[in-house]
C-alpha positions as CSV (number, residue, x, y, z in Angstrom):
1,M,101.8,115.4,95.4
2,V,104.5,113.6,93.4
3,D,103.8,110.1,92.2
4,A,106.4,107.6,93.3
5,I,105.0,104.8,91.1
6,I,103.4,105.2,87.7
7,A,102.1,102.6,85.2
8,E,100.6,103.6,81.9
9,G,99.0,101.1,79.5
10,L,101.0,98.0,80.7
11,V,100.4,94.9,78.7
12,K,101.9,91.5,79.4
13,K,100.9,88.3,77.7
14,Y,101.8,84.6,78.3
15,G,100.9,83.0,75.0
16,R,97.1,83.5,74.8
17,L,96.7,84.5,78.4
18,V,96.6,88.2,78.9
19,A,98.1,88.9,82.4
20,L,98.0,92.7,82.1
21,D,95.6,94.4,79.7
22,G,96.5,98.1,79.5
23,L,96.9,98.6,83.3
24,D,97.2,102.2,84.5
25,L,98.2,103.0,88.1
26,R,99.6,105.9,90.2
27,V,100.9,105.7,93.8
28,P,101.6,109.1,95.4
29,E,104.9,109.4,97.3
30,G,104.7,108.5,101.0
31,T,101.4,106.6,100.7
32,V,100.2,103.0,100.6
33,T,98.2,101.7,97.7
34,A,96.8,98.2,97.9
35,L,96.2,96.1,94.7
36,L,93.2,94.1,95.6
37,G,92.1,91.1,93.5
38,P,92.0,87.3,93.1
39,N,94.7,85.0,92.0
40,G,95.2,85.5,88.3
41,A,94.0,89.1,88.3
42,G,97.4,90.6,87.4
43,K,98.7,91.7,90.8
44,T,102.0,89.8,90.9
45,T,102.7,90.5,87.3
46,T,102.4,94.2,88.0
47,V,104.8,94.0,90.9
48,R,107.3,92.0,88.8
49,V,107.2,94.7,86.1
50,F,107.8,97.4,88.6
51,T,110.7,95.5,90.2
52,T,112.4,94.8,86.8
53,L,111.7,91.0,87.0
54,L,109.5,91.1,84.0
55,T,109.5,93.2,80.8
56,P,106.0,94.3,79.6
57,D,105.0,93.7,76.0
58,S,104.0,97.4,75.8
59,G,103.3,100.4,78.1
60,R,105.4,102.5,80.4
61,A,106.4,102.3,84.1
62,T,108.5,104.5,86.4
63,V,109.4,104.1,90.0
64,A,111.0,106.9,92.1
65,G,111.3,108.8,88.8
66,I,113.3,106.1,87.2
67,D,112.2,104.4,84.0
68,V,111.8,100.7,84.7
69,L,112.8,99.6,81.2
70,R,115.6,102.0,80.5
71,E,117.4,102.0,83.8
72,P,116.7,98.7,85.6
73,R,120.1,98.5,87.4
74,R,119.8,102.0,88.8
75,L,116.2,101.3,89.9
76,R,117.1,98.2,91.8
77,A,119.2,100.2,94.2
78,R,116.2,102.4,95.1
79,I,113.6,99.7,95.8
80,G,112.9,96.9,98.2
81,A,110.6,93.9,97.5
82,S,109.2,91.0,99.4
83,G,107.3,88.2,97.6
84,Q,104.6,85.8,98.6
85,Y,107.1,83.4,100.1
86,A,110.0,84.3,102.3
87,A,113.1,84.5,100.1
88,V,115.6,83.5,102.8
89,D,118.4,80.9,103.0
90,E,117.3,78.6,105.8
91,Y,120.8,77.2,106.3
92,L,122.2,80.6,107.2
93,T,121.4,82.5,110.4
94,G,119.1,85.5,110.4
95,F,122.1,87.7,110.8
96,E,124.0,86.1,107.9
97,N,121.0,86.4,105.7
98,L,120.7,90.2,106.2
99,E,124.5,90.7,106.1
100,M,124.5,88.9,102.7
101,V,121.8,91.2,101.4
102,G,123.8,94.3,102.5
103,R,126.9,93.1,100.6
104,L,124.8,92.5,97.5
105,Y,123.8,96.1,97.8
106,H,127.5,97.0,98.0
107,L,127.1,98.5,101.5
108,G,130.5,97.2,102.6
109,V,131.3,94.7,105.3
110,A,131.1,97.0,108.3
111,R,127.8,98.7,107.2
112,S,126.3,95.4,106.2
113,K,126.9,94.0,109.7
114,Q,125.6,97.1,111.4
115,R,122.5,97.3,109.3
116,A,121.8,93.6,109.9
117,R,121.9,94.1,113.7
118,E,119.7,97.2,113.4
119,L,117.0,95.4,111.5
120,L,117.1,92.3,113.6
121,E,116.4,94.5,116.6
122,R,113.7,96.4,114.8
123,F,111.8,93.3,113.7
124,D,112.1,91.6,117.1
125,L,114.5,89.0,115.9
126,A,117.6,89.9,117.9
127,D,117.3,86.8,120.2
128,A,117.2,84.5,117.1
129,A,119.8,86.4,115.1
130,D,122.5,83.7,115.3
131,R,120.2,80.7,114.9
132,P,119.7,79.0,111.5
133,V,116.6,80.2,109.8
134,K,115.3,76.6,109.3
135,G,114.3,76.8,112.9
136,Y,112.3,80.0,112.5
137,S,108.5,80.0,112.6
138,G,106.6,81.2,109.5
139,G,106.0,84.6,111.0
140,M,109.7,85.0,111.9
141,R,110.7,84.1,108.3
142,R,108.2,86.7,106.9
143,R,109.7,89.4,109.2
144,L,113.2,88.4,108.2
145,D,112.2,88.6,104.5
146,L,110.7,92.0,105.0
147,A,113.8,93.1,106.9
148,G,115.9,92.0,103.9
149,A,113.8,94.3,101.7
150,L,114.8,97.2,103.9
151,V,118.5,96.7,104.2
152,A,119.3,99.5,101.7
153,N,116.7,101.9,103.2
154,P,114.7,102.0,99.9
155,P,112.2,104.9,99.4
156,V,109.8,102.6,97.6
157,L,108.7,99.2,98.8
158,F,106.8,96.4,97.1
159,L,105.1,93.7,99.2
160,D,103.4,90.9,97.3
161,E,100.8,89.3,99.6
162,P,103.2,89.6,102.6
163,T,100.9,87.9,105.1
164,T,99.9,84.8,103.0
165,G,100.0,81.7,105.1
166,L,100.5,83.5,108.5
167,D,98.3,82.9,111.5
168,P,96.1,85.8,112.7
169,R,98.6,86.8,115.5
170,A,101.6,86.9,113.1
171,R,99.5,88.8,110.5
172,L,98.7,91.5,113.0
173,D,102.3,91.8,114.1
174,L,103.4,92.2,110.5
175,W,100.7,94.8,109.9
176,D,102.2,96.8,112.9
177,V,105.6,96.7,111.2
178,I,104.3,97.8,107.9
179,E,102.4,100.8,109.5
180,E,105.7,101.9,111.1
181,L,107.5,101.8,107.8
182,V,104.8,104.0,106.2
183,A,104.8,106.4,109.1
184,A,108.5,106.9,108.4
185,G,107.8,108.0,104.8
186,T,108.1,104.8,102.8
187,T,106.0,104.6,99.6
188,L,104.4,101.1,99.5
189,L,102.6,99.1,96.9
190,L,100.9,96.2,98.6
191,T,99.1,93.3,96.8
192,T,96.6,91.3,98.9
193,Q,93.6,89.0,98.8
194,Y,92.7,89.9,102.4
195,M,90.0,92.6,102.5
196,E,90.7,93.5,106.1
197,E,94.4,94.0,105.2
198,A,93.6,96.5,102.5
199,D,91.0,98.2,104.7
200,R,93.5,98.7,107.5
201,L,96.8,99.5,105.7
202,A,96.0,101.3,102.5
203,D,95.5,105.0,101.8
204,A,94.0,104.0,98.4
205,I,92.8,100.7,97.0
206,A,93.0,99.7,93.3
207,V,90.7,96.8,92.4
208,I,92.3,94.8,89.7
209,D,90.6,92.1,87.6
210,H,91.6,90.5,84.3
211,G,94.8,92.6,84.1
212,T,93.3,96.0,84.5
213,V,92.3,98.4,87.3
214,I,88.5,98.5,87.4
215,A,88.1,100.9,90.3
216,R,90.2,103.0,92.6
217,G,89.7,105.0,95.7
218,T,89.8,104.9,99.5
219,A,88.1,102.1,101.3
220,D,85.2,104.4,102.2
221,E,84.9,105.7,98.7
222,L,84.7,102.2,97.2
223,K,82.1,101.2,99.8
224,T,80.1,104.3,98.9
225,M,80.1,103.2,95.2
226,V,78.2,100.1,96.2
227,G,75.9,102.1,98.4
228,G,73.2,101.2,100.9
229,D,73.0,98.8,103.9
230,R,73.1,95.1,104.0
231,I,70.8,92.7,105.9
232,E,72.9,89.7,106.7
233,L,71.2,86.7,108.3
234,T,71.8,83.0,109.0
235,V,69.0,80.5,108.6
236,D,68.5,77.2,110.4
237,H,68.8,74.9,107.4
238,V,70.4,75.2,103.9
239,G,67.0,74.3,102.4
240,S,65.6,77.6,103.8
241,L,67.9,79.7,101.7
242,E,65.8,79.8,98.6
243,I,62.6,80.4,100.7
244,A,64.4,83.3,102.3
245,R,65.5,84.7,98.9
246,D,61.9,84.6,97.6
247,A,60.5,86.2,100.8
248,L,63.0,89.1,100.7
249,A,63.1,89.7,97.0
250,E,60.8,92.8,97.2
251,L,63.0,94.4,99.8
252,A,66.3,94.0,97.8
253,V,67.7,96.9,95.8
254,G,70.4,94.7,94.3
255,E,71.3,91.0,93.9
256,I,70.6,88.8,96.9
257,H,73.7,86.8,97.7
258,L,73.5,83.2,99.1
259,E,76.3,81.3,100.9
260,P,75.1,77.7,101.3
261,G,78.1,76.6,103.3
262,L,77.4,79.2,106.0
263,R,73.6,79.1,105.5
264,R,73.9,82.9,105.1
265,V,71.7,85.4,103.1
266,T,72.9,88.9,102.3
267,V,70.3,91.4,101.1
268,P,71.2,94.9,99.9
269,V,68.5,97.3,101.1
270,S,67.8,101.1,100.9
271,D,66.1,101.8,104.2
272,G,68.1,99.7,106.7
273,S,66.3,99.7,109.9
274,Q,62.8,99.5,108.5
275,A,63.9,96.9,106.0
276,L,65.3,94.8,108.8
277,V,61.9,94.9,110.6
278,D,60.1,94.0,107.4
279,A,62.5,91.1,106.6
280,I,62.0,89.5,110.0
281,G,58.3,89.7,109.6
282,R,58.4,88.2,106.0
283,L,60.6,85.3,107.1
284,G,58.4,84.6,110.1
285,A,55.4,84.5,107.8
286,R,57.2,81.8,105.7
287,E,58.3,80.0,108.9
288,V,61.9,80.4,108.2
289,K,63.9,80.1,111.5
290,I,66.7,82.7,111.9
291,H,69.8,81.9,113.9
292,D,71.4,85.3,113.5
293,V,70.5,88.6,111.8
294,G,72.1,92.0,111.6
295,L,72.4,95.2,109.6
296,R,75.8,96.3,108.3
297,R,77.5,98.7,105.9
298,P,79.0,97.3,102.7
299,S,82.4,95.7,103.1
300,L,85.2,95.5,100.6
301,D,84.0,92.0,99.9
302,D,80.7,93.5,98.7
303,V,82.6,96.0,96.6
304,F,84.6,93.3,94.9
305,L,81.5,91.1,94.4
306,T,79.6,94.0,92.8
307,L,82.4,95.1,90.6
308,T,83.6,91.7,89.3
309,G,80.7,89.3,89.9
310,H,82.8,87.0,92.0
311,E,84.4,87.0,95.4
312,A,88.0,88.2,95.9
313,R,89.4,84.8,96.8
314,E,87.3,82.7,94.5
315,R,89.6,82.1,91.5
316,T,92.6,79.8,91.4
317,T,95.0,78.9,88.6
318,T,98.3,77.1,88.3
319,G,101.8,77.7,87.2
320,E,103.7,80.9,86.9
321,Q,100.6,82.7,85.7
322,E,98.6,81.8,88.8
323,D,100.0,85.0,90.4
324,A,99.4,87.1,87.4
């Protein structure tokens, strides 16, 4: 299978901050790869290099067979991109926004108008086509922004945290749209902090941290890397967490994870069903009251925690580099 997106040894620094540290990545044509990582991991910097918005300090990148550094103008005609925040003009109508994008792509007046109407229909925005965007909801703006990225029918699409800030219903709607695009053959690189988003949309997931890819595979392959089952339980009082940790230490085959805010304990175990019975008995003997308990497979959250030592949405930074 031909790789539509290739990065080899990308390095990008902002002063002493290393945003990309020799990043390597390949995305096969007609597939979805999700870049999964916290703020500051290097996701947005990677997308900006691929979309010609940033020049790396070293390394090589190609998209759709075009060298990102040598032929940026030619490349821009072959890609679409949607950032973390909808890049639309709120004083123009939805139709005018898309028509303007078409003209910037040199589609011509007639084709730009036609394409705008096609996309407004496709993204369920036809009824709002002639209304100023400032009256649109957040979900409508995100759909319009994604429509703008598709005006020129690009074979390769970059979506940088496309559902950030959306309510659950709007997020699900946008996922449906993205799945339709991929089914039609679009190659997609998606950055996200949402584990369920990567799990649902991606053919492959690249876990990125500190500017480099630390693991890659399908969601199931990454979960298998972590291995085993998890006992997950909620105790009656935050003060019981440490007691529960001590009681279950002999059953754990990895680090026991405590979440005080949720009064939750997660214990990796090797023999799921028997370990669950033993755990309940041990907690009962220590008079720890359990509100809820269950056995589950590892999640992508578990994968990220195991690989990086912190949760996927834990880190925050400020300024331009916050998205790095």
